[in-house]
C-alpha positions as CSV (number, residue, x, y, z in Angstrom):
1,M,-2.9,7.9,8.4
2,C,-4.0,4.8,6.5
3,T,-4.5,1.1,7.0
4,S,-4.4,-1.6,4.3
5,F,-4.6,-5.4,4.3
6,L,-4.8,-8.4,2.1
7,D,-6.6,-11.7,3.0
8,R,-5.9,-14.6,0.7
9,R,-7.1,-17.7,2.7
10,N,-10.3,-18.1,0.5
11,D,-11.0,-15.4,-2.0
12,I,-8.4,-12.6,-2.5
13,I,-9.7,-9.6,-0.6
14,I,-7.8,-6.3,-0.7
15,A,-9.0,-3.6,1.8
16,M,-7.9,-0.1,2.5
17,N,-8.8,3.0,4.6
18,F,-7.8,6.3,3.2
19,D,-7.9,8.5,6.3
20,N,-7.9,12.1,5.1
21,N,-6.8,14.8,7.4
22,G,-7.8,17.6,5.2
23,W,-5.9,17.0,2.1
24,V,-7.5,17.8,-1.3
25,F,-8.1,14.6,-3.1
26,E,-10.0,13.4,-6.2
27,L,-10.9,10.3,-8.1
28,N,-8.6,10.1,-11.2
29,T,-10.8,9.2,-14.1
30,S,-8.2,9.8,-16.9
31,K,-7.8,6.1,-17.6
32,P,-11.0,4.0,-17.8
33,D,-9.3,0.8,-16.7
34,I,-7.9,2.4,-13.5
35,F,-9.6,3.3,-10.3
36,A,-7.1,5.7,-8.4
37,I,-7.3,8.3,-5.8
38,D,-4.9,11.3,-6.2
39,V,-4.0,13.5,-3.3
40,D,-2.5,17.1,-3.2
41,I,-0.5,17.5,0.0
42,G,0.9,20.9,-1.1
43,N,3.4,20.2,-4.0
44,G,1.2,18.8,-6.6
45,K,-1.0,15.8,-7.0
46,C,0.4,12.3,-6.5
47,P,-1.4,8.9,-6.4
48,S,-2.3,7.6,-3.0
49,F,-3.7,4.2,-4.1
50,G,-5.5,2.5,-6.9
51,I,-6.3,-0.8,-8.7
52,N,-6.4,-1.5,-12.4
53,S,-8.4,-3.8,-14.6
54,Q,-5.7,-6.5,-14.3
55,G,-6.4,-6.7,-10.6
56,I,-3.1,-5.0,-9.6
57,F,-3.4,-2.9,-6.5
58,V,-0.8,-0.4,-5.2
59,N,-0.8,2.2,-2.5
60,N,1.6,4.9,-1.2
61,L,1.3,5.2,2.6
62,F,3.1,7.6,5.0
63,V,5.9,5.9,6.9
64,D,8.4,7.0,9.6
65,S,11.6,8.1,8.0
66,N,14.9,6.6,8.9
67,G,16.9,9.4,7.1
68,K,17.5,7.3,4.1
69,G,15.7,7.0,0.9
70,L,15.2,10.7,0.7
71,Y,14.3,12.5,-2.5
72,K,16.9,12.6,-5.4
73,R,16.3,13.5,-8.9
74,K,14.8,10.9,-11.2
75,N,17.2,9.2,-13.8
76,K,17.7,6.0,-15.7
77,T,18.4,3.9,-12.6
78,R,16.3,5.8,-10.1
79,T,12.6,6.6,-9.7
80,L,10.3,8.1,-7.1
81,T,7.5,6.4,-5.2
82,A,4.9,8.5,-6.9
83,Y,6.1,7.5,-10.3
84,L,6.3,3.8,-9.2
85,V,2.7,3.7,-8.2
86,E,1.6,5.5,-11.4
87,N,3.5,3.3,-13.7
88,I,2.5,0.1,-12.0
89,L,-1.2,1.1,-12.4
90,K,-0.8,2.1,-16.0
91,G,1.0,-1.2,-16.8
92,N,4.2,0.5,-17.7
93,I,5.9,-1.9,-15.2
94,P,4.5,-5.4,-16.0
95,I,3.9,-7.2,-12.8
96,D,5.9,-10.2,-14.0
97,E,8.9,-7.9,-14.4
98,L,8.5,-6.2,-11.0
99,D,11.1,-8.3,-9.3
100,N,13.8,-7.5,-11.9
101,Y,12.7,-3.8,-11.8
102,L,13.1,-3.5,-8.0
103,N,16.5,-5.3,-8.2
104,T,17.8,-2.8,-10.7
105,M,16.2,0.5,-9.9
106,E,16.7,2.6,-6.8
107,I,13.4,3.8,-5.4
108,V,13.3,7.1,-3.5
109,N,10.7,9.3,-1.9
110,S,8.9,12.0,-3.6
111,P,9.9,15.6,-2.5
112,N,9.0,16.3,1.2
113,Q,7.5,12.9,1.7
114,S,8.4,9.6,3.5
115,T,6.3,6.8,2.3
116,H,6.2,3.0,1.6
117,N,4.3,1.0,-0.9
118,M,2.3,-2.1,-1.0
119,V,1.8,-3.8,-4.5
120,I,-0.6,-6.8,-4.8
121,D,-1.1,-8.8,-7.9
122,A,-4.2,-10.8,-8.9
123,K,-2.7,-13.9,-7.5
124,G,-2.3,-12.4,-4.1
125,N,1.4,-11.9,-4.2
126,I,2.7,-8.8,-2.3
127,W,5.7,-6.6,-2.7
128,V,6.5,-3.9,-0.1
129,I,8.9,-1.2,-1.2
130,E,10.4,1.0,1.6
131,P,12.8,3.6,0.3
132,G,16.1,3.6,2.2
133,R,15.3,0.3,3.8
134,G,14.7,-2.3,1.1
135,N,12.0,-4.5,-0.4
136,I,9.9,-7.4,0.7
137,K,8.1,-10.1,-1.4
138,N,5.5,-12.0,0.4
139,T,3.4,-14.9,-1.1
140,K,0.5,-17.1,0.0
141,E,3.1,-19.6,1.3
142,N,4.6,-16.9,3.6
143,S,1.3,-15.8,5.3
144,Q,-2.4,-16.1,5.0
145,Y,-3.0,-12.4,5.3
146,F,-0.8,-9.3,5.3
147,I,-1.3,-5.8,7.0
148,M,0.5,-2.5,6.4
149,T,-0.1,0.8,8.3
150,N,2.5,3.6,8.9
151,F,5.4,2.0,10.5
152,S,8.3,0.2,8.7
153,I,7.5,-3.5,8.0
154,I,11.2,-4.2,7.4
155,D,12.2,-2.7,10.8
156,F,9.3,-4.4,12.5
157,N,10.3,-7.7,11.1
158,A,13.8,-7.1,12.3
159,G,12.6,-6.7,15.9
160,K,12.0,-2.9,16.2
161,E,9.3,-2.3,18.9
162,Y,6.7,0.4,18.0
163,T,4.3,2.2,20.3
164,N,2.8,4.5,17.7
165,N,2.8,5.0,13.9
166,G,-0.1,2.7,13.5
167,I,1.0,-0.3,15.6
168,D,-2.4,-0.1,17.4
169,R,-4.3,-0.3,14.1
170,Y,-2.0,-3.2,12.9
171,N,-2.7,-5.1,16.2
172,E,-6.4,-4.5,16.0
173,A,-6.7,-5.7,12.3
174,N,-4.4,-8.6,13.1
175,N,-6.6,-9.8,16.0
176,M,-9.8,-9.5,13.9
177,L,-8.3,-11.3,10.9
178,N,-6.9,-14.0,13.1
179,K,-10.4,-14.7,14.5
180,N,-12.1,-14.5,11.2
181,K,-11.0,-17.6,9.3
182,K,-13.3,-17.0,6.3
183,L,-13.3,-13.3,5.5
184,T,-16.0,-11.6,3.4
185,V,-16.0,-8.2,1.9
186,K,-18.5,-7.2,4.6
187,D,-16.1,-8.5,7.3
188,A,-13.3,-6.5,5.7
189,F,-15.3,-3.3,5.9
190,N,-16.0,-4.1,9.5
191,I,-12.3,-4.3,10.2
192,L,-11.6,-1.0,8.3
193,E,-14.4,0.6,10.3
194,K,-12.8,-0.5,13.6
195,V,-9.3,1.0,12.6
196,K,-10.4,4.2,11.0
197,L,-8.9,7.4,12.5
198,S,-11.4,10.0,11.5
199,S,-14.9,10.5,10.1
200,K,-13.2,11.8,6.9
201,H,-12.1,8.4,5.7
202,L,-12.7,6.6,2.4
203,S,-12.8,2.8,2.7
204,I,-12.6,0.3,-0.2
205,A,-12.7,-3.5,0.0
206,I,-12.4,-5.5,-3.3
207,S,-12.7,-9.3,-3.7
208,L,-10.8,-10.8,-6.6
209,I,-12.4,-14.1,-7.3
210,L,-10.0,-16.1,-9.6
């Protein structure tokens, strides 16, 4: 299970732990302007996270299912989380059109998955897409930093209490971010080290200095 966060109080710093529990994964080098990690969980490869040369970051993290947002066949008004991640990274969905895209498209899970997505643009704006629950847009005016693990952000904001699904990692990261008022990339790696789940993890921390 993974942990990701954005800090936008000074520089824009995006950080993520990819905690791998044995899945086959690889660096996708098919596009020179995209850094992406693909993972094969048994039914073909799909993108787990990535960032492109325009500073657009997107991930695809497991989340507890509420029985909605389940897989349906892709059509003109519906797409899957895996395609959403891929098309954002490739620029097929321009970031300045993402609001309209999310308002007009139904986002559902890929087969046999329940995931949610965090999209971050080069200005530090955040979109959280949770199939079957809805979408969130969060800007610098809303919060100084933002954390996502493996529980529903929408349900959490609505008052649902969690005792698992990453709430411990969320609280640990939140406490460390709250104490560190001027985060550096090194500090971001220290937080990721504290919230890692296994020795087989891949951590990235990227500073977008605008």
